[in-house]
C-alpha positions as CSV (number, residue, x, y, z in Angstrom):
1,M,-32.5,187.1,169.8
2,S,-29.6,186.2,167.6
3,E,-27.7,183.0,168.5
4,D,-24.0,183.4,169.5
5,T,-21.5,181.3,171.3
6,D,-22.9,182.5,174.7
7,T,-26.6,181.6,173.9
8,K,-27.7,178.3,175.3
9,S,-30.0,175.9,173.6
10,D,-32.8,174.0,175.3
11,S,-30.3,171.3,176.1
12,G,-28.2,173.7,178.1
13,Q,-25.3,173.8,175.6
14,T,-24.1,176.8,173.6
15,P,-23.9,176.4,169.9
16,L,-20.1,176.3,170.2
17,S,-20.1,173.6,172.8
18,A,-22.6,171.5,170.9
19,W,-20.6,171.8,167.8
20,R,-17.4,170.9,169.7
21,A,-19.1,167.9,171.1
22,Q,-19.8,166.7,167.6
23,E,-16.2,167.3,166.5
24,L,-14.9,165.4,169.5
25,Q,-17.1,162.5,168.6
26,R,-15.9,162.7,165.1
27,L,-12.3,162.5,166.4
28,R,-13.1,159.4,168.5
29,N,-14.8,157.7,165.6
30,S,-11.7,158.2,163.4
31,L,-9.6,156.1,165.8
32,R,-9.0,152.4,165.6
33,R,-10.2,150.0,168.3
34,G,-6.8,149.9,169.9
35,Q,-6.6,153.7,170.0
36,Q,-10.0,154.2,171.6
37,P,-8.8,153.7,175.2
38,M,-6.5,156.7,174.9
39,A,-9.5,158.9,173.8
40,E,-11.6,157.5,176.6
41,W,-9.0,158.1,179.3
42,Q,-10.2,159.9,182.3
43,G,-7.2,160.0,184.5
44,G,-4.8,157.6,186.2
45,T,-2.2,155.5,184.4
46,L,-2.6,153.8,181.1
47,A,-0.2,151.6,179.2
48,V,-0.7,151.2,175.5
49,S,1.3,148.3,173.9
50,A,1.4,148.8,170.2
51,V,2.6,146.8,167.2
52,P,4.7,148.5,164.4
53,G,2.6,150.7,162.2
54,A,-0.4,150.8,164.6
55,G,-0.6,154.6,164.6
56,K,0.9,155.3,168.0
57,S,1.7,159.0,167.4
58,T,-1.6,159.7,165.5
59,G,-3.6,158.1,168.2
60,M,-1.8,160.0,171.0
61,A,-2.2,163.3,169.2
62,K,-5.9,162.9,168.8
63,A,-6.2,161.6,172.4
64,A,-4.3,164.7,173.5
65,A,-6.6,167.1,171.7
66,I,-9.6,165.3,173.2
67,A,-8.2,165.6,176.7
68,I,-7.3,169.2,176.2
69,A,-10.8,170.0,175.1
70,N,-12.6,167.9,177.7
71,Y,-10.6,169.3,180.6
72,Q,-10.5,172.9,179.3
73,L,-6.7,173.1,179.6
74,H,-4.9,176.4,179.2
75,S,-1.4,178.0,179.3
76,R,-1.3,177.7,183.1
77,Y,-2.5,174.1,183.3
78,Q,-1.1,172.2,180.4
79,L,-0.8,168.7,178.9
80,L,2.8,167.7,178.7
81,V,3.6,165.4,175.7
82,V,7.1,163.8,175.7
83,T,8.9,161.7,173.1
84,F,12.4,160.7,172.3
85,T,13.6,162.5,169.2
86,R,13.2,166.1,168.0
87,S,11.7,165.0,164.7
88,A,9.0,162.9,166.6
89,A,8.3,165.9,168.8
90,A,7.8,168.2,165.8
91,S,5.5,165.7,164.1
92,I,3.2,165.1,167.1
93,R,3.2,168.8,167.9
94,A,1.9,169.5,164.4
95,K,-0.8,166.8,164.6
96,I,-2.1,168.1,168.0
97,R,-2.2,171.7,166.7
98,D,-4.2,170.6,163.6
99,D,-6.8,168.9,165.8
100,L,-7.0,171.8,168.3
101,K,-7.5,174.2,165.4
102,T,-10.4,172.1,164.2
103,L,-11.8,172.1,167.8
104,K,-11.2,175.9,168.2
105,V,-9.3,175.3,171.3
106,P,-6.3,177.4,172.5
107,Q,-3.0,176.3,171.1
108,N,-1.1,177.1,174.4
109,S,-2.9,174.4,176.3
110,F,-0.1,171.8,175.7
111,V,3.6,171.5,175.2
112,V,5.7,168.9,173.5
113,Y,9.3,168.1,174.5
114,T,12.0,165.6,174.0
115,L,13.0,163.9,177.2
116,H,16.3,165.7,177.3
117,G,14.8,169.0,176.2
118,L,12.3,168.8,179.1
119,A,15.1,168.0,181.6
120,L,17.2,170.9,180.4
121,Y,14.3,173.3,180.6
122,I,13.6,172.4,184.2
123,A,17.3,172.4,185.2
124,N,17.9,175.8,183.5
125,R,14.9,177.4,185.4
126,H,16.5,176.5,188.7
127,P,20.3,176.6,188.4
128,E,20.8,177.0,192.2
129,L,19.1,173.6,192.6
130,S,20.3,171.8,189.4
131,G,24.0,172.6,189.8
132,L,24.3,173.3,186.1
133,N,25.8,176.4,184.7
134,L,24.7,176.4,181.0
135,D,26.6,179.6,180.2
136,S,29.9,177.9,180.6
137,S,29.0,174.2,180.0
138,T,29.7,172.2,177.0
139,L,27.6,169.2,175.9
140,V,29.5,166.1,175.0
141,T,28.3,162.8,173.6
142,P,31.2,160.4,174.3
143,N,31.6,157.1,172.5
144,Q,34.2,154.4,173.1
145,S,36.9,156.2,171.2
146,H,36.1,159.7,172.5
147,R,39.0,161.6,174.1
148,L,37.1,161.8,177.4
149,I,36.9,158.0,177.6
150,R,40.5,157.6,176.6
151,A,41.5,160.2,179.2
152,C,39.6,158.4,182.0
153,V,41.2,155.1,181.0
154,E,44.7,156.6,181.1
155,Q,44.0,158.3,184.4
156,W,42.6,155.0,185.9
157,I,45.8,153.2,184.8
158,A,47.9,155.8,186.5
159,N,45.9,155.6,189.7
160,Y,45.5,151.9,189.9
161,P,48.7,150.3,188.5
162,R,48.3,147.1,190.5
163,R,44.8,146.4,189.2
164,Y,46.0,147.2,185.7
165,L,48.9,144.8,186.1
166,T,46.5,142.0,187.2
167,L,44.5,142.5,184.0
168,L,47.6,142.7,181.9
169,E,49.0,139.4,183.2
170,G,45.7,137.5,183.2
171,R,46.2,133.8,183.0
172,S,49.1,131.8,181.5
173,F,51.2,134.9,180.8
174,D,54.9,133.9,180.3
175,G,56.2,137.5,180.3
176,E,57.1,137.5,176.5
177,E,57.5,141.1,175.4
178,T,55.5,140.9,172.2
179,E,52.5,139.4,174.0
180,R,52.8,142.1,176.7
181,L,52.6,144.9,174.1
182,R,49.7,143.2,172.4
183,R,47.8,142.9,175.7
184,Q,48.6,146.5,176.5
185,S,47.2,147.7,173.2
186,V,44.0,145.7,173.5
187,L,43.4,146.8,177.1
188,R,44.0,150.5,176.4
189,T,42.2,150.8,173.1
190,E,39.4,148.2,173.4
191,V,38.7,146.4,176.7
192,L,38.9,149.3,179.1
193,P,37.3,152.0,176.8
194,N,34.4,149.6,176.1
195,L,34.0,148.9,179.8
196,A,34.1,152.6,180.7
197,Y,31.6,153.5,178.0
198,T,29.1,150.8,179.1
199,V,29.3,151.4,182.8
200,I,29.1,155.2,182.5
201,H,25.9,155.0,180.4
202,E,24.3,152.2,182.3
203,A,25.1,153.5,185.8
204,K,24.3,157.1,185.2
205,S,21.0,156.2,183.4
206,S,20.1,154.1,186.5
207,G,20.9,156.8,189.0
208,L,24.0,155.0,190.3
209,L,27.0,156.9,191.6
210,P,30.6,155.7,191.6
211,A,30.2,155.0,195.3
212,D,27.3,152.7,194.6
213,L,29.5,150.7,192.3
214,W,32.3,150.5,194.8
215,H,29.8,149.2,197.3
216,L,28.5,146.6,194.9
217,S,32.0,145.5,194.1
218,E,32.6,144.6,197.7
219,Q,29.9,142.0,197.5
220,T,31.5,140.2,194.6
221,T,34.3,137.6,194.5
222,D,35.5,138.2,190.9
223,E,39.2,137.6,190.9
224,Y,39.8,140.6,188.5
225,G,37.5,142.9,190.4
226,I,35.6,144.0,187.3
227,L,33.0,146.0,189.2
228,A,35.8,147.8,191.2
229,I,37.5,148.6,187.9
230,A,34.2,149.9,186.5
231,A,33.7,152.1,189.6
232,G,37.2,153.5,189.2
233,L,36.7,154.3,185.5
234,Y,33.3,155.9,186.3
235,Q,34.9,158.0,189.1
236,Q,37.7,159.2,186.8
237,Y,35.2,160.1,184.1
238,Q,33.1,162.2,186.5
239,T,36.2,164.0,187.8
240,I,37.4,164.9,184.3
241,V,33.9,166.0,183.2
242,R,33.5,168.3,186.2
243,S,37.0,169.8,185.9
244,R,36.4,170.7,182.2
245,E,32.8,171.9,182.8
246,F,31.3,169.2,180.4
247,I,27.9,167.7,180.7
248,D,26.3,164.8,178.9
249,Y,22.7,163.9,178.3
250,D,22.4,161.9,181.5
251,D,23.6,164.9,183.4
252,M,20.5,166.8,182.2
253,I,18.1,164.2,183.5
254,L,20.0,164.0,186.9
255,A,20.0,167.8,187.1
256,A,16.2,168.0,186.6
257,L,15.7,165.3,189.2
258,R,17.8,167.3,191.7
259,V,15.5,170.3,191.1
260,L,12.4,168.2,191.7
261,E,13.8,166.8,195.0
262,N,12.8,170.1,196.5
263,D,9.2,169.8,197.7
264,A,8.1,173.3,197.0
265,I,9.5,173.4,193.5
266,R,8.3,169.9,192.7
267,Q,4.7,170.9,193.5
268,L,4.9,174.0,191.4
269,W,5.8,171.9,188.4
270,Q,3.3,169.2,189.2
271,K,0.5,171.8,189.3
272,Q,1.6,173.2,186.0
273,F,0.9,169.9,184.2
274,F,-2.5,168.2,184.1
275,A,-1.0,165.0,182.8
276,V,2.0,163.5,181.0
277,F,1.6,161.6,177.7
278,E,4.7,159.8,176.6
279,D,5.2,158.5,173.0
280,E,7.8,155.9,172.1
281,A,8.0,154.8,175.7
282,Q,10.2,151.8,174.9
283,D,13.1,154.3,174.3
284,S,13.2,155.8,177.8
285,T,15.5,154.7,180.6
286,P,14.5,154.1,184.2
287,L,16.0,157.5,185.1
288,Q,14.0,159.3,182.4
289,Y,10.8,157.5,183.5
290,R,11.5,158.7,187.0
291,L,11.4,162.3,185.8
292,L,8.1,161.8,183.9
293,Q,6.6,159.9,186.9
294,T,7.5,162.8,189.2
295,L,5.9,165.4,186.9
296,A,2.8,163.2,186.4
297,T,2.2,162.7,190.1
298,L,-0.7,164.6,191.6
299,P,0.5,167.2,194.0
300,A,-0.5,167.3,197.6
301,S,-3.2,169.8,196.7
302,S,-4.7,168.4,193.5
303,E,-6.5,171.6,192.6
304,P,-4.9,173.4,189.6
305,Y,-3.8,177.0,190.0
306,P,-6.4,179.7,189.6
307,P,-5.8,181.9,186.6
308,N,-4.0,184.8,188.5
309,S,-1.8,182.8,190.9
310,P,2.0,182.6,190.5
311,L,3.1,179.6,188.5
312,P,6.2,178.2,186.8
313,P,6.7,180.2,183.6
314,A,4.2,178.8,181.1
315,L,5.8,176.6,178.5
316,S,4.9,177.7,175.0
317,S,5.4,176.6,171.5
318,N,8.0,179.4,171.2
319,T,10.2,177.7,173.8
320,S,13.4,176.5,172.1
321,I,16.4,174.6,173.3
322,N,19.3,174.5,171.0
323,L,22.0,172.0,171.8
324,T,25.3,172.0,169.9
325,L,27.2,168.9,170.4
326,N,30.9,168.2,171.1
327,N,33.0,171.3,171.6
328,S,30.4,174.1,171.3
329,N,28.7,175.7,174.2
330,L,25.1,175.0,175.1
331,S,22.6,177.7,174.2
332,Y,19.1,178.0,175.6
333,S,16.4,180.5,174.7
334,N,12.9,181.0,175.9
335,S,10.2,183.5,174.8
336,K,10.1,184.6,178.5
337,D,13.3,186.0,179.9
338,E,12.2,186.6,183.4
339,Q,11.4,183.9,185.9
340,P,8.9,184.6,188.7
341,N,10.4,185.4,192.0
342,N,8.5,182.6,193.7
343,L,10.6,180.1,191.7
344,Q,13.9,181.4,193.2
345,P,13.5,181.3,197.0
346,N,16.7,182.2,198.8
347,N,16.5,179.3,201.1
348,L,16.1,176.6,198.5
349,Q,19.6,175.0,198.2
350,P,20.2,171.4,197.3
351,N,21.3,169.2,200.2
352,N,23.1,167.0,197.8
353,L,23.8,167.6,194.2
354,Q,23.4,163.9,193.5
355,P,19.9,162.3,193.3
356,N,19.1,160.0,196.1
357,N,17.3,156.7,196.0
358,L,16.8,156.7,192.2
359,Q,17.2,153.0,191.9
360,P,14.0,151.1,191.1
361,S,12.7,149.3,194.2
362,T,12.4,145.6,194.0
363,S,9.8,145.4,196.8
364,Q,7.4,148.1,195.6
365,P,5.7,148.6,192.2
366,L,7.5,150.9,189.8
367,T,4.4,153.0,189.6
368,Q,1.9,154.3,192.1
369,H,-1.0,154.2,189.6
370,H,-3.6,155.9,191.7
371,T,-1.6,159.1,192.1
372,L,-0.5,159.6,188.5
373,N,-2.0,161.1,185.4
374,L,0.2,159.3,182.9
375,I,-0.3,157.6,179.5
376,R,2.7,155.7,178.0
377,V,2.5,154.4,174.5
378,G,5.2,152.2,172.9
379,D,6.3,149.0,171.2
380,P,7.7,146.6,173.8
381,N,9.2,144.5,171.1
382,Q,11.2,147.4,169.5
383,A,14.8,147.7,170.5
384,I,16.4,150.0,167.9
385,N,17.6,152.6,170.3
386,S,18.7,150.1,172.9
387,T,21.7,149.3,170.7
388,F,23.3,152.7,171.3
389,T,21.5,154.1,174.4
390,P,20.9,152.6,177.9
391,A,17.2,152.2,177.0
392,D,15.8,148.7,177.0
393,P,12.2,147.8,176.1
394,I,12.0,145.5,179.1
395,Y,11.3,148.5,181.3
396,F,8.2,149.4,179.2
397,N,7.3,145.8,179.2
398,W,7.3,145.8,183.0
399,F,5.2,148.9,183.0
400,C,2.7,147.2,180.7
401,Q,2.6,144.2,183.0
402,E,1.9,146.3,186.1
403,C,-0.9,148.2,184.3
404,Q,-2.4,145.0,183.1
405,G,-2.6,143.8,186.7
406,I,-4.9,146.7,187.5
407,G,-6.9,146.7,184.2
408,R,-5.1,149.7,182.7
409,L,-3.5,148.1,179.7
410,A,-4.6,148.7,176.1
411,T,-3.2,147.0,173.0
412,M,-3.0,148.5,169.5
413,D,-2.7,145.5,167.3
414,Q,-4.1,146.8,164.0
415,A,-1.5,148.1,161.5
416,G,-1.9,149.5,158.0
417,R,1.7,150.0,157.2
418,S,2.5,146.6,155.7
419,S,1.1,144.1,153.3
420,Q,-0.3,140.8,154.6
421,V,2.8,138.8,153.7
422,I,5.0,141.1,155.8
423,I,2.5,140.9,158.7
424,D,2.5,137.1,158.5
425,A,6.3,137.0,158.5
426,A,6.6,139.3,161.5
427,N,4.0,137.3,163.5
428,F,5.9,134.1,162.6
429,I,9.2,135.5,163.8
430,V,7.9,136.6,167.1
431,N,6.2,133.3,167.7
432,W,9.2,131.3,166.6
433,V,11.6,133.2,168.8
434,N,9.3,132.8,171.8
435,S,8.8,129.1,171.1
436,T,12.5,128.5,170.6
437,Y,14.2,130.7,173.3
438,G,11.3,131.3,175.7
439,S,11.3,127.7,176.9
440,K,15.0,127.0,177.4
441,N,14.4,125.9,181.0
442,S,11.1,124.1,180.2
443,T,10.3,121.0,178.2
444,E,6.8,122.3,177.6
445,T,5.8,123.8,174.3
446,V,5.2,127.5,174.4
447,P,1.6,128.3,173.3
448,Q,0.6,130.6,170.5
449,P,0.7,134.3,171.2
450,D,-3.1,134.8,171.8
451,S,-3.1,132.1,174.5
452,I,-0.1,133.2,176.4
453,P,-0.9,134.9,179.7
454,Q,0.7,138.4,179.5
455,T,2.2,138.0,183.0
456,Q,4.2,134.9,181.8
457,A,5.1,136.6,178.5
458,S,6.5,139.7,180.2
459,T,8.8,137.8,182.4
460,E,9.8,134.6,180.6
461,L,9.6,135.2,176.8
462,P,12.0,137.2,174.6
463,F,9.1,139.1,173.0
464,R,5.8,140.3,174.3
465,P,3.2,138.2,172.4
466,Q,1.4,140.5,170.1
467,T,-0.3,139.5,166.9
468,I,-0.3,142.2,164.2
469,R,-3.7,142.4,162.4
470,R,-4.9,144.2,159.3
471,V,-6.9,147.3,159.7
472,D,-10.6,147.4,159.1
473,A,-12.0,147.9,155.6
474,N,-13.2,151.4,156.4
475,D,-9.9,152.6,158.0
476,P,-9.1,156.2,157.2
477,Q,-5.4,155.5,156.4
478,P,-4.8,155.9,152.7
479,D,-3.7,152.7,150.9
480,A,-3.7,150.8,154.2
481,N,-2.2,147.2,153.9
482,P,-1.1,147.7,150.3
483,N,-0.6,144.9,147.9
484,P,2.9,143.6,147.9
485,E,5.5,144.5,145.3
486,G,6.4,141.3,143.6
487,I,6.2,138.4,146.0
488,G,6.4,140.9,148.9
489,L,9.0,139.0,151.0
490,E,12.5,138.2,149.8
491,L,15.1,136.4,151.8
492,Y,18.9,136.8,151.1
493,T,22.0,135.4,152.7
494,P,24.7,138.0,152.2
495,K,28.3,137.0,152.9
496,E,29.1,140.2,154.9
497,I,28.0,143.8,155.4
498,Y,29.4,145.1,152.2
499,H,27.6,142.4,150.3
500,T,24.4,143.4,152.1
501,V,24.7,147.0,151.0
502,E,25.4,145.9,147.5
503,L,22.3,143.6,147.3
504,I,20.1,146.3,148.8
505,G,21.3,148.9,146.3
506,K,20.6,146.6,143.4
507,R,17.1,145.9,144.6
508,V,16.3,149.5,145.2
509,V,17.4,150.4,141.7
510,E,15.2,147.7,140.3
511,L,12.1,148.8,142.3
512,F,12.6,152.4,141.2
513,A,13.0,151.4,137.6
514,K,9.6,149.5,137.7
515,N,7.8,152.4,139.3
């Protein structure tokens, strides 16, 4: 009898399954020590705290391929991989595909989305629940000087002249006309637009409504009523956005959460996804995490759908969401034009188009770990996106702290990106900042990173103590921990930003000339 993929050996394995087991072991062996827990994951929650250059995306891609093969996932029971940017999504998608090709596993067993792309997809499948009409909506990304922000400021001034006058007069105002004009200009072009921009992003990304801010303002004794002003600005913004059929990125997340408030629809989506893997978790907001947490929650019936049962439309690699910013209409396309009837029940109408109870509870853990299939990988000490989004790495740090408490925290501390002198400098800075600013209210000396209890580090120190280490000698990364160029670390003290650019330009030219 000739051997084929259906013929079992004495061990009970087919040649294909035996070969695949060897390939899976090869994938595991290619991972660094800190990446191994992702490959060994067998359900539940897992937090992976990673240093820069530790191979977060590579480790997650291989772990995803291993999970897909082990659990025999398919187009109707998929792994959901989520990251922050489209470029990151494209990169990790390509890595997973390559590993699945090697394992000879179906390519439709997973889907990769950005956070906002995922939210828009869910909202678009259920417009009667999401409240979004993408055919007539325009996506906007307002900044402090955006016309929407300016409009909400002017409308607030018209509606609340007494509060505006209180701000204008402030303290020690003698009524001099020049000073009045100066204050008017500063309030209209700087102070109020900045306040509006900040409160809109922070409040919406936390699931707070204008009414919530009004309620909070009643509990403060601020003589200027800043929270009340913020609530009024937020309310004006929402009114203008709705009247002009605009949506922003936070509206996408809120719309998806409105859909998932419906029990029947939520369970359909939960049964579609075996687990959720999130890369760059430090870049997500509490509201975005709530979306992922909902999808990663095991449904009431944890059995996946049988092959022929009705499901939400299978997400595929052909799914595309094209967002045109500012004044162009949103466009959305999917390889499947029809939606199953069971996803559009006539009686499923939203009770309230605003999500309820989205604020993190202070009395309960952020995560019900025993009911989730969720891996989150990120760098809790990286705050690049927090400078221009409502994200803050402290939220991922809290998640790491919770997972550590139940033994579900892994640390990726080996990095091959940098030379030793850069690694030493980075470790020194983290330790110095923690030692200097982490003990403001204590006379005790802050210990070295390796000896700091993580529970203390997560709540009291500016950075999560993580020592970057070199990779092993047999690491598969080409040219890992390269020799430095010159002395490897150069310190400059530019006079201002233009001088900084000038110095960087000169140094780059010199380096290219040498190489």
